N, C-alpha and C positions, 0 to 999 in steps of 0.2 A: 438291214440297217434301218434306223428310224430316226426322224428328226421331230423334235417337239419344242414348244415354247413353254414358258412358265405358266401360261394361261390355259394350256390345253390339258384337260383332265379326263377326256373320254377314252374308252377302250382300255382301262386299267385291268391288269390281272395281278392277283395277289398270290404270295406263297409264304408258307411258314418257314422261318429260320430260327435257330437257337440264339442268333445274334440280336434279333430284334428286341426281346424283353430286356436283355442286358443294356443295350443302348438307350432304351426308353428309361430304364432305371437310372443310368448315368445322367441322362438329360434332366430327369426329375430332381436328382440331387443338386446338379448345378443350378437349376432354376430356383430351388429352395434357398440355396446359399445366396443367390442373387437377390431374392426378396429380402432376406435378412440384412444383406449389405445395404439395400435401398432404404430400409427402415433406419439405418444408421448413417444416412447420407450427409448429415451435418458434420461428420468426421471427415477430415481431409483424406481423399483417396477412395472413400467408400462408394461414391457414385460411379466412378470409373471401374471399380472392382465389380460392382453390380452389373455394369455393361459387359464386362469380361465374362461373368458367369452366364449372362443371358446369351452371349455369343456362343459359348461352348455348349449350352443347352440346345440352342437351335442347330448347331453342328451335329450333335449326337442324335437328336430326334429326327432331323431330316434324313440323316444317313441310315437311321433305323428303317424308315419308310422306303428309302432307296433299295436297301437290301431285301425288303419285303416285296418289292416289285418283281413280277414274273415276265414282263414284256418291256419293250423299248419305251413305250409311251409312259408308263409309270416310272420306270427307272430314270428316264430323261427329265421328267418333271421334278422329281425329288433331288436329282443331281444338280439341277439349276438352283432349286431352292436352298440346297446345301451351301451354296456360295455366299448366301447372306451371312450365315454364321462365320464362314471362313474369313470374310472381310472385316467383321466386327472384332474378332479376337485379337489380332496383332495391334490394332490402333488402341483398343481399350487396355491391353496389357502395357503398352508403351506409356500411356497416360497414367495408369495406376502406379507403375514403378517410379515415375518421376515425382508424382505427388507423395507417395509413401516415403521417398528418400529426400523430400524437400528440395528437389531440383526442378521445380515447376515454375521458376520465375517468369519464363516466357510462355508458359502453357496456358494461354487465354483462349477465348472463343475463336478468335481469328486463326490461331495456330491449329486448333482442333479441326476447324473447317479445312485448313490446308492439308492436314494429315488425311482427311477424308476424301480428298479429290481423287486420288488413285483408286481407292475402293469403289467410289461412285462410278468412275469411268469403267472400271472392271465389271461392275454389275450391269452396266448398260451393254457392254460387250457380251456378257453372258446372255442377256435377254434377246440379243440380236445375232446370236452365234450362228443361226441357220443360214445367215446371209454371207458370212465371211469366214467362219471356222477358225477364228483367231484364238478362241478359248480351248476348243477341242474338236476333234474330228467326230463324225456321226457315230452314235453309240451302236455297238453290236452286242448281242447276247450269246452266251454259250452255257451249256450244262456241264456241271462238275459234280464231284462226289457221287459217281455212278448215276448221273442223270437226275439226282434228287434236288439239285440247287441250280437256279438260274442266276448267272452273274453277268456283269457288263464288262466290256473291254473297249478301249478307245485310246487314241493318242492325244496328248495335250498340245495346244498351240502356243505360239509365242506370247500371247497376252497372258496365258496362265502362268508361264514361267517368269514373265516380268513381274506379275503380281506376287508370285511366290518369293522372288528375290526381295521385293519390297517388304513382304511380311516377315521373312526370315531376318531381315535387317532390324526391323522394329523389335522383334522378339529377342534378338541377340543383344541389342542395346539395353533392353529392359533387364535381361539377366545380368549383364555387366554392372548395371547400376546397383542391383540388389547384391551382387557379389562384393562390390566395394563396401556396401553397407554392412555386409556380413562380418567383415574383418574388424571393424571398430565397434560393433555393437556388443553390449554385455551378453552374458549367457542366455538370458531369457529372450532377448531380442534375436540373438543368433538362431535360436530354435525356430521362431516364427518366420524369420527371413529365409532360413534354410529350407523350411517346408515349402515356401512359395517357389524357391528356386528349383527344388527337386520336382515339385508338381509340374512346373512349366517345362523343365528339361525332359521329363518323361514324355509328355505330349509332343514336344518339338522333335525329340530324337526319333520317336515312333513315326512321325510324319516324314522326316528326312529318309529314314530307312525304307519306307514304303515306296517313295518316289525314286529312290536309288535302286530299287529292285531287290532289296535284301529282306523283305518281309516274309514271315513264315507262311502266309497265305497270299499268293501273288495277286489274287483277284479281290481281296478284301483289305481295305484301308483300316488298319487298327488304331489310327489316331483317335477316332471317336471313342473307341473302347478304352484307350488310356485315360480318358476323362474320368473313368470310374476310380482309378487310382489317384488321379489329380484331385478329384472331388473329395476323396477321403483325406488327403493331405491338407487341402484347404480347410476342410471341416476341423481338423486338429488345430490348425493355425488360428481359427476363429474362436472355437469354443474352449480348447484346452490351454492355448497360449495367448488368448485374448487379443487377436489381431486388431480389433477396433477399440480395445481399451488401452493398449500400450502403443505408443508411437516413438520409435527410436529417434526420430528427428527432433521431437520436442526435448528429449533428453540431451541430445547433442548441442542444440542451439540455446537452450535455456537452463535446464537442470544442472548439467555438468559444469556450467560456467559460473554458477552461484557459489560464493564462499559460504553462505548460510546453507543450512540443511533444507532440503525440499522433499516432501512426501506427497504423493498423489494417491487419493483414495477413491474408490468407486462408491456407488450408493449403498453398497453392503458394508462399507467401512473396511474394505480389504485393500491392501497395498497393491497398487498397480504400477507405481514407480517410486524410486527413492535414490537420491544421489549419494555420492561418496561422503560428502560433508555430514549428511544426516546419519549415515552409517557410523562414522567416527564418533559423532556426538552421542549416539545411543548404543555404541559398542556392539553393532550387529553387522553382518555381511549383507550388503544390499542385494546380492544375487540370490541369497538364501531366503529372504523374507518376502519376495514378490508373491502375491496371492495370500499372504498370511493376514489374519485379523490385525487391525491397527493396535489394539490393546496389547498384543503379544510383544510389541517392540519395547515395552517399558518393564524394567526389572521390578520384582515384587517388593524390594526394599526401598523403592522410591515413593514420593508423595506428590500429589497435585496441590498447589496452593493458589490463592487468589493473587494475581499479578498486580492488582491495584493497591495492595498493602504490603508492607515489608517490615519485618521485625528487626530493628537495628541491633538487638541483642544477639541475633544469630549472624554475627559478622564472620567474614572470611578474611583472615590475615595471611597473605602469602599462600593461599590455597588451603590453609588449615582452619577448620571451623571452630569458632569459639561458641560453645553452647551456653544458653542462659542458665542461670543458677537453678539447679534442680529443686531447690526449696521454694522457689517462687512459683506461685500459681499462674499459669499462662492465662492471658486475657482472651476473650472471644475474638478479638481483632487480630491477634498474632498467632494463635494456635493453629496447628496444621492437622488435617484429618486425612488419613490414607483413603484413597478412592479405589474400591475394588474394580477389577478389569471390566466387569459387566456394566459399570457406571461411568466409564470414561467419556466425558462430555466436555464441551468447551464453554467457559463462562461467558455471559453476555451482559445482562442488565438488572436482574431482579434478585437472584439468590446465588451465593457462591458455593463452591464445592466444599469449603471448610465451614459452612453453616452461617457465614456472615451475610449481611444484607446488601453487599455492594454489587454483586453480579448475579446472573442467572445461568443455568446450564442450557446449552444449545445442543440438542441431540443431533445425530448424524443426518437424520432425514429432514431436518429443517434447513432453510436456506439462508440463515443470518450468519454473518461473520462473528468470530469471538476469539478470545485469548485465554490461555491457561499457562501456568508455569509448573514445570516438573522439577523437583529437587531430589537428587540422588547422592548418597554418600559413597564414595569410592576410596576406601581406606581412610586416610586422614584428610581427604579432599571432599568438599561439598560442591557439587556442580548445580547451577541454576540454568535451566533450559526454558526459554520462552517459546511457546507454541502459538502461532497465529493461524487460525483457520479461515479460509475464504471459500465460499461456495463457487462451484464451476457450473455454469449454465450453458445449455445448448440452444438450438433454434426453438422458438416458442417458449423460451424461459424454462425449459425442463431442467431439473437438477440432475447433472451428470455425475457429481461427486464433490470432493473437496480437495483443495491444495493446502498443505500444512507447511508453513515456514518455521523452521527450527533454528533458534539463535542461542548461542551460549552467552548468557548475560551475567555470568559469575563475576567478572571484573566490574560490570556496571553495578551489581548489587554490593560489591565490596566498597566501591566509591560512594554509593548511596549511603551505606552504613557509616562511612567516615563523615559524609556531609551531615547526616542526621545527628551524629555524635557532636560534630562541631556546632551545629545549630542548637543542640541541647545545652552545650556549654555557654553559647552566647546568650541563650534565653536565661539561663541561671545567672550569668554575669549581669545581664540587664536588670533582672529582678533584684540582685544584690545592690547594683548601683542605684536603682530607684530607692531602695530602702535606705541605702547610705546617704543619698541626697536628701531624703526626708529628715533623717536624723541630724545630718550636718546643718541643714537649713534651720532646723529648730534650735540646735545648739549654738549656731552662729547668730541667729536673729536675736536671741535673748540678750547676750552680752552687748550686741550692737545697739539694741533698743535701750539697754541700761545706760550705755555711753551717751547716746543721743539725749536721753532724758536728763542725764546729769549735766550735759553741756547746755541744754535748754534752761536749766536752773541757773547756771553760772552766767550765761550770756546777758540776761537783763541787768546784772550787776557789773557789766564790763567796764563802766565808768570808773570803778575802783581799781581797775588794772591799767597798766601802761599800754599804749597803742600796740606794741609788739605782741604782748600776751593776748590782747583782745583779738588780734588777727589769728593767732594760734587757735583760739576757741572757735572762731567762725569756720576756719578750714577743717578743723577736726569734726565739727558737727556736719558739715556738708559731705565729708568723706564717709562718715557713718551712715548718712542717708543714702549715699550712692552705693555703698556696700550692701545695704538692705535691698535696694532696687536690683542690683546685680544678682543677688541670691534669688529674688523673686523671678527674674528673667530666666535664670538657669533652671529653676523648677518648671517654669512654663515651657521652656524649650524641650525639656526631657519628657514632658507629658503630651506633647502635641500628637504624636503618632497613636496614642491611646485614646484620643478624643475624636475619632472619626466615625463613631457609630451613630451620629445624629445627622446624617445627610438628609437634605431636603431643600425645597425652594427657599431662596434667600432674596428678599427685596433689597437691593443695594441702595436704592434711593432712601429708604427708611433707615438702613444701617448707617450710612454716612451722615444723615441728619442727626441721629442719636449720638454718633461719635463727636460731631461738631458741637452739639449741646454740652457734652462733657468737657470739651476744650474751650468753652466760651470765655473763661477767665483769661487763659493764655492768649486767645485771639484778640480780645479787647486790650490786654496789657501791651501787646506788641503792635496794636493798631493794624492788624492784618486784614487783607481782603481775600476772601475765599469764594471762588466761583465754582458751582457744581452743576454740570450738565445733567440731563435726564439719564439716569442709570438703569440698566436692565435688571431683571430678576434672574439669578443664576442658581445652579444646583451645587450646594456645598454645605459646609458646617457653619451655622450662624455665628457662634461665638469666636471661631477661628478667623472668619472673614472680618468680623468686627475688630479683632486684635490686629489684623493685617492693615486695615485702613487707619486704625488708631496709631500704629507705629509709624506709618508713612506720613501721616499728617503731623504727628508730634515732631518727627525729624524735620519736616519742612518749616515748622515754627521755631524749633530750637536753633537751627543753623541758618537763620534768616539774615544775619549781618546787622549792620547799623540802620538800614532802611526798612521801612514797614514792608513786610513780606506780602507778595502776591502769589496766591496759590490757586491752581486750577485742577479740578477733578473731572475726568471725562471717561466715558465708556461707550464702545461701539462694537458691532459685530464684524468679524473678519473671517469669512468662510465658516469653519466649524468651531470657532472660538470666540469668546468675548475678550476684548482687549481694553484694559483699564490703564489710565495714565494719571499720575499725580505729579504735577509740575510746579516748581517753586522758583522764586527769584533770589535765592539765598547765596551763600558764599561759594557753593559748588564744592567739587572734590578734585584734588590734584590728580593728574593723569597716572602718576606712579602708584596711586592707591585704588584706582578704579577697578582693577581686577580682583581686589581683596575685600571689597566692601561687604560681601556676604559671608565673610569668615567670622567665626566666633571671636568676640572681643576686639574686632578691628574697628577703630574709630576714625582712621584716616587723619589727614592733617587739617583739622578744622580750625580756621582762624578765629571762629567764635564758638568755642567749646561750650556747649550747653550742659555739660556734665552727664552725658550719656554713658551707658554701660558697654557699648560696643556689641550689643546682642540684638538690637532692634531689627536690622536688616537680615541677620541670620535667621531670626524667628520668621520674618516675612518669607524668606526663600523656602523654608521648610513647610510653611503653610501652603504656599503655592504648589510645591512639589506634591504634597499629599492630595491636592486637587487635580493632579496630572497636568499641571500647567508649567509655565516657565516665567522667569522674571529677569529684566535687564535694567541697566542704569546708563543714562547718558548725561554727562555733567561737564560743564565748562566753568572753571574757577572764576569767581567774580560775576558770573552771569546767572547761574542757577543750575538746578538738577531736575531731570525728568526720569521718573521711574515708571516703567511699563511692565505690567504682568498680564499673562493670558490664562484664561480658564476655559476648558472645553465646554461646549454647549451640552454635549451628552454627559450623563452622570459619570463620575470618575470610577475607574475599575477598583475592585477590592484588593 
């Protein structure tokens, strides 16, 4: 019998066994897998899997040296060292399975330290076993195989069995977690999860059989040998079934819950995940396309188009496509060009897949997001699929792949076509109305001008008429003049929106001064007092703002009542807007008309009707609206009216 500590290395004797190279090879495989896993440690579960592989590697390598020992000193040293790997494996396995199955909500640093308490105490007991023998009794050696092999024999103590129970519990819980994951995972995930379970089960079962006395070699623990098989299975899970590329948990929590299609690609543009929605949209079986090139998902009879442009002639009515007239030459903006599979890329900003200038292609190895639209005809139905590509980055901003969101935008395109068609009709109608208004104004103005001129000839000779006919002539002439003003206002109203291309700084002080100069005769005739505060410079259209002030001041003069009008014009800043007020002391507006003063042809109940057309305030409202502002009226009958309008300080949007 011989007692040794982990620090005692003198007096070693070596022996050759055929088991040693096998165990060293198994340990090397596990160590290599651990290094690979550590290189992918940014992936959830990879770091704990790396620890698991390091633990199994230590287990196999230390046991290889234990079997190579030919005396108690060497066997005892490596037997103690072997417990380092034995304590790492169950904790690392438990942590890995929880992380891999997304059941690691409470798996933080504190919990990991808690899980490590039992292994730490156990290793301390191993290092001090010579004083208490709680881990094992002293090692004895014997020769077997006709005396050619020295092996150890000893009895394990209560501390060993307590740690074994703890380890078996952690291993069993991990297997149960993966077994649950196995049942709801798709086929490709069942394969990788199944390999993990089988690999762990082989090692665990081998260890249990050895300690139960059912091993084929009573003096050799084959657990470390089973790591050769486990390592091969783990190798398959990683390299063939892409353990660290595919995560069943991400599919469960994110991908499967999306109504839109989701495809995940690696940096080689191969499919590493695809949900059922994407499979239905692309008419593929998700389980059959895992690992396939991304371009293989799209049928040859489909085309990629620029999603920023849409040809309304290619409408879809009730799922049936209405093709444009074949005799019409397609324009460069609406024509579609089929993209060969080798050139499947996502548009971004400079050049489109159909040759247009709107977007640029984003190759798979670039990290910028982009969009593309795939159009495919299925019988009488045309489907529009919008594909949005988003780069997936890991730690250090390394590009890991791309996620592709697939949406069926067929209905959106159909509605867009209807909107475009409606807008086209409206544009045509507006053009026709403008043309009609021009013709009508010309055709109406001429006879009205003739009537007015004729009446102006008759009016000087009114003394030859009786008073009643003289009044008829006066009223007729005034109405002819009012009709001409109304026609002019209608034309002005219809043209306002087409006169917004002259935006620039406008000095309102200068503008109001010029308007008042033009109204000097009316001001003097009514003995009006006009006070103008210092006004700001705003961003707008000069001639439209001129008309705005002119209409407001003209209204203030025309509806002044019997007393000389008092008019005040002011402007001040209020936050992000300029606020202007034109206030008068005129007849005011009755409350029942206050809500309609900005309607076309609404003149209200003016006690002193100045012969307006009812369009002045409607024109004002439209001018203010074009400048992204708002206008309000506050009026008290018999006291006066205050009209306030606001114009943003920042330039109006187009």
